[in-house]
N, C-alpha and C positions, 0 to 999 in steps of 0.2 A: 507110782504119783506118791513118791513117797514124804509126807509132812505136805502136799499140801490139798486144798477142798472142794470138789469140784460141789453148785450147791446147784439146782435146780425147782425150777416151778413148775403145777400141776392143774394145768388145768380140766378136774370133772366134768368128762361129761360119758357117756351112757354110749355103747359097748365098752365102748373101747380103752375108755377107764376107769369108770366102775360096772359093777356088779350089784346083783339083787343075792344076800346070804340065806342063807335058811326060815327067817326069822320075818323077812322080806324086808329089813332096809340095806340098806346103797352102804360096800366097805369099798375099797381102795380092791378095783382087780382088771379083772380083760387084757385085753390082748395084746397093747400099748405097754398097762403097767409089768404085765408078764412079760416083755421082750425089756423091761428097764430094770427087772429087778440079776435074768438070763446078766445084762452084762454087765452088772456091779461084781452078779458074781468072780467073774473074771476079772478080777485086778487081783495084787496080791500087796497090801490082805486083801479080805473080800472088801466090798464098802456097803457100808450102815445105812437101811434114810433112817429120820431121824426126824 
């Protein structure tokens, strides 16, 4: 999809989109977020999160 922009909005909720890191704070992660990152990697060139 060269030259096009795909935008998405995330509703942060645990454990699917948020996870607790080693310092005890919430960060993006979890099953749905990991799946989204894998899908972005399939595009050529690979997608980016901003």
